[in-house]
GUBA-814071 format. One record per atom (N, C-alpha, C): y, x, z; residue number from 0. Coordinates in pm, whole numbers, plus 50000, padded with zeros to 5 digits. Layout:
<gufis>
      y      x      z  pos
      Y      X      Z  NUM
...
</gufis>
This chain:
<gufis>
      y      x      z  pos
  22478  80398  83327    0
  22349  80414  83388    0
  22270  80285  83369    0
  22159  80293  83305    1
  22077  80174  83283    1
  22011  80132  83413    1
  22008  80000  83434    2
  21942  79947  83552    2
  22028  79947  83677    2
  22147  80002  83671    3
  22235  80006  83787    3
  22338  79896  83773    3
  22354  79816  83877    4
  22455  79712  83877    4
  22582  79770  83939    4
  22688  79773  83862    5
  22814  79827  83911    5
  22884  79724  83997    5
  22928  79764  84114    6
  23004  79677  84202    6
  23152  79696  84172    6
  23223  79588  84160    7
  23366  79594  84131    7
  23441  79522  84243    7
  23444  79586  84358    8
  23511  79530  84475    8
  23658  79513  84443    8
  23722  79407  84481    9
  23679  79290  84557    9
  23653  79168  84467    9
  23614  79190  84345   10
  23599  79083  84248   10
  23459  79021  84253   10
  23452  78893  84221   11
  23323  78824  84215   11
  23255  78857  84082   11
  23126  78833  84078   12
  23052  78852  83954   12
  23105  78765  83842   12
  23144  78641  83875   13
  23199  78551  83773   13
  23331  78604  83717   13
  23416  78660  83804   14
  23543  78717  83757   14
  23519  78838  83667   14
  23427  78923  83707   15
  23394  79042  83627   15
  23338  78999  83491   15
  23246  78903  83491   16
  23187  78856  83366   16
  23292  78793  83275   16
  23382  78714  83333   17
  23488  78650  83253   17
  23581  78755  83194   17
  23617  78857  83272   18
  23704  78964  83223   18
  23635  79037  83108   18
  23511  79078  83130   19
  23436  79150  83027   19
  23427  79069  82898   19
  23395  78943  82912   20
  23378  78855  82796   20
  23507  78839  82717   20
  23617  78814  82787   21
  23745  78793  82718   21
  23800  78924  82660   21
  23781  79034  82732   22
  23824  79163  82677   22
  23744  79196  82552   22
  23612  79177  82556   23
  23530  79205  82438   23
  23573  79119  82320   23
  23599  78991  82346   24
  23644  78903  82237   24
  23771  78958  82173   24
  23862  79012  82254   25
  23984  79069  82198   25
  23958  79204  82130   25
  23875  79288  82192   26
  23843  79419  82134   26
  23784  79401  81994   26
  23707  79298  81975   27
  23647  79273  81843   27
  23751  79240  81737   27
  23874  79205  81778   28
  23981  79175  81682   28
  24071  79295  81656   28
  24056  79403  81731   29
  24140  79522  81712   29
  24108  79582  81576   29
  24212  79609  81499   30
  24194  79665  81364   30
  24117  79796  81370   30
  24035  79819  81268   31
  23949  79936  81265   31
  24024  80068  81278   31
  24139  80082  81210   32
  24211  80208  81219   32
  24264  80232  81360   32
  24306  80127  81426   33
  24354  80137  81564   33
  24238  80173  81657   33
  24124  80105  81639   34
  24004  80134  81717   34
  23964  80281  81700   34
  23960  80328  81577   35
  23922  80468  81551   35
  24020  80565  81614   35
  24146  80531  81616   36
  24245  80618  81681   36
  24214  80633  81829   36
  24184  80523  81896   37
  24151  80530  82038   37
  24020  80605  82062   37
  23920  80583  81979   38
  23788  80642  82001   38
  23775  80783  81947   38
  23836  80814  81833   39
  23816  80945  81770   39
  23930  81042  81796   39
  24034  80998  81865   40
  24142  81089  81901   40
  24167  81085  82051   40
  24211  80970  82101   41
  24249  80960  82242   41
  24133  80987  82336   41
  24014  80936  82306   42
  23899  80952  82395   42
  23852  81097  82405   42
  23885  81177  82306   43
  23839  81316  82304   43
  23934  81412  82376   43
  24041  81360  82434   44
  24139  81444  82504   44
  24084  81481  82641   44
  24001  81584  82645   45
  23928  81621  82766   45
  24020  81653  82885   45
  24145  81691  82857   46
  24237  81721  82968   46
  24278  81594  83042   46
  24244  81476  82987   47
  24279  81350  83053   47
  24155  81273  83098   47
  24036  81334  83094   48
  23914  81265  83135   48
  23915  81235  83283   48
  23865  81119  83319   49
  23861  81077  83459   49
  23728  81109  83527   49
  23636  81165  83454   50
  23507  81200  83511   50
  23436  81301  83426   50
  23318  81340  83468   51
  23245  81445  83397   51
  23179  81397  83267   51
  23168  81266  83248   52
  23104  81215  83127   52
  23186  81250  83004   52
  23120  81296  82900   53
  23188  81324  82775   53
  23215  81196  82698   53
  23310  81203  82609   54
  23344  81088  82526   54
  23236  81066  82422   54
  23209  80941  82393   55
  23119  80905  82284   55
  23203  80828  82183   55
  23263  80898  82087   56
  23352  80830  81993   56
  23281  80729  81905   56
  23148  80735  81899   57
  23074  80643  81815   57
  23020  80522  81891   57
  23059  80507  82017   58
  23015  80391  82095   58
  23063  80263  82025   58
  22979  80163  82024   59
  23021  80035  81967   59
  23124  79972  82059   59
  23191  79872  82011   60
  23290  79802  82093   60
  23223  79739  82216   60
  23105  79684  82197   61
  23031  79624  82308   61
  22993  79730  82411   61
  22944  79845  82363   62
  22905  79954  82453   62
  23026  80005  82531   62
  23138  80020  82464   63
  23256  80072  82532   63
  23303  79977  82642   63
  23311  79848  82614   64
  23356  79754  82716   64
  23263  79759  82837   64
  23133  79766  82813   65
  23038  79775  82924   65
  23055  79906  83001   65
  23076  80016  82931   66
  23090  80149  82993   66
  23223  80165  83066   66
  23330  80121  83003   67
  23465  80151  83052   67
  23518  80051  83154   67
  23450  79939  83175   68
  23495  79839  83272   68
  23499  79901  83410   68
  23614  79891  83476   69
  23628  79950  83609   69
  23722  79867  83695   69
  23710  79886  83825   70
  23808  79829  83917   70
  23889  79944  83974   70
  24017  79920  83989   71
  24109  80023  84037   71
  24191  79967  84153   71
  24229  80054  84244   72
  24308  80008  84358   72
  24458  80021  84330   72
  24499  79963  84217   73
  24640  79961  84177   73
  24675  79816  84142   73
  24780  79762  84202   74
  24820  79624  84169   74
  24858  79610  84022   74
  24828  79494  83963   75
  24859  79475  83821   75
  25008  79486  83795   75
  25091  79442  83888   76
  25236  79454  83871   76
  25277  79600  83851   76
  25213  79691  83924   77
  25243  79834  83911   77
  25194  79889  83779   77
  25076  79847  83734   78
  25022  79894  83606   78
  25111  79847  83492   78
  25147  79720  83494   79
  25226  79661  83386   79
  25368  79718  83380   79
  25417  79768  83492   80
  25551  79827  83496   80
  25557  79964  83429   80
  25442  80028  83409   81
  25441  80164  83355   81
  25492  80169  83212   81
  25449  80079  83130   82
  25490  80077  82989   82
  25512  79935  82945   82
  25602  79916  82853   83
  25628  79783  82798   83
  25531  79748  82687   83
  25555  79635  82624   84
  25477  79594  82508   84
  25346  79526  82540   84
  25333  79467  82656   85
  25209  79400  82695   85
  25194  79267  82623   85
  25070  79234  82590   86
  25038  79108  82523   86
  24941  79029  82611   86
  24958  78898  82612   87
  24865  78809  82680   87
  24744  78789  82588   87
  24623  78821  82638   88
  24503  78806  82555   88
  24400  78713  82616   88
  24426  78663  82735   89
  24333  78573  82800   89
  24383  78536  82938   89
  24300  78461  83009   90
  24338  78416  83142   90
  24212  78388  83224   90
  24217  78426  83350   91
  24111  78396  83444   91
  24178  78342  83570   91
  24136  78224  83612   92
  24189  78163  83734   92
  24343  78160  83735   92
  24400  78119  83625   93
  24545  78105  83606   93
  24621  78238  83613   93
  24551  78351  83602   94
  24615  78482  83601   94
  24590  78547  83465   94
  24694  78609  83407   95
  24682  78662  83271   95
  24599  78790  83261   95
  24525  78800  83152   96
  24467  78928  83111   96
  24567  78985  83014   96
  24617  79105  83043   97
  24718  79167  82958   97
  24658  79287  82886   97
  24712  79311  82766   98
  24670  79424  82683   98
  24793  79501  82638   98
  24788  79633  82651   99
  24894  79719  82602   99
  24840  79787  82476   99
  24886  79743  82357  100
  24830  79798  82232  100
  24866  79945  82209  100
  24974  79993  82268  101
  25009  80134  82253  101
  24919  80226  82332  101
  24871  80176  82446  102
  24786  80256  82534  102
  24638  80219  82524  102
  24608  80102  82467  103
  24470  80057  82460  103
  24415  80021  82597  103
  24495  79954  82677  104
  24460  79924  82816  104
  24462  79775  82841  104
  24353  79724  82900  105
  24343  79585  82944  105
  24350  79583  83096  105
  24417  79482  83153  106
  24428  79474  83298  106
  24431  79327  83342  106
  24367  79301  83457  107
  24369  79167  83519  107
  24351  79182  83669  107
  24412  79090  83742  108
  24393  79083  83886  108
  24408  78939  83932  108
  24364  78912  84054  109
  24371  78776  84107  109
  24514  78731  84134  109
  24607  78828  84146  110
  24750  78798  84157  110
  24827  78925  84122  110
  24955  78913  84086  111
  25031  79032  84047  111
  25041  79138  84157  111
  25033  79096  84282  112
  25047  79191  84393  112
  24917  79223  84465  112
  24805  79169  84416  113
  24676  79200  84478  113
  24652  79351  84467  113
  24582  79406  84561  114
  24565  79550  84570  114
  24468  79613  84471  114
  24401  79532  84389  115
  24303  79586  84294  115
  24317  79517  84158  115
  24279  79589  84054  116
  24276  79534  83918  116
  24142  79565  83854  116
  24108  79483  83756  117
  24001  79517  83664  117
  24067  79575  83541  117
  24009  79681  83486  118
  24068  79747  83370  118
  23960  79789  83271  118
  23999  79798  83145  119
  23921  79861  83039  119
  24019  79947  82960  119
  23982  80073  82941  120
  24061  80166  82861  120
  23986  80192  82731  120
  24049  80169  82617  121
  23985  80197  82488  121
  23969  80347  82465  121
  24040  80427  82541  122
  24031  80573  82530  122
  23930  80634  82626  122
  23855  80551  82699  123
  23761  80598  82799  123
  23668  80706  82742  123
  23645  80818  82812  124
  23675  80849  82950  124
  23812  80911  82973  124
  23893  80923  82868  125
  24027  80977  82886  125
  24121  80866  82934  125
  24213  80903  83021  126
  24315  80808  83063  126
  24394  80764  82941  126
  24447  80642  82942  127
  24526  80596  82828  127
  24644  80689  82799  127
  24676  80703  82671  128
  24786  80788  82629  128
  24915  80744  82698  128
  24986  80840  82753  129
  25114  80809  82818  129
  25100  80776  82966  129
  24977  80776  83017  130
  24958  80747  83159  130
  24953  80871  83240  130
</gufis>
């Protein structure tokens, strides 16, 4: 929605901006074939959509990060426990930003047990594959 400022409770604007910036920097390094797989296959799986918005497989990487950035009430420790293969792609306030290349999922929180995470799914609006 243009002109609407999304609130990502309980994160500060600086934390949200840092997460977005570092995730985008990493998304720009994702190989084209991998990116296309997430956007032209996984994102179109309507049975896994989290909302009424349809997938836009042609969204740019910048557009997707802006669109798909969300806060969730799931601790990062719980998210990271779901699947292995996580990679460290950045850090905010001494806490890691992790990426799961199999699922196309980025996650960060102020601590491993904090009640909320910031996330970006490369398959947005579909939940990441295997979730």
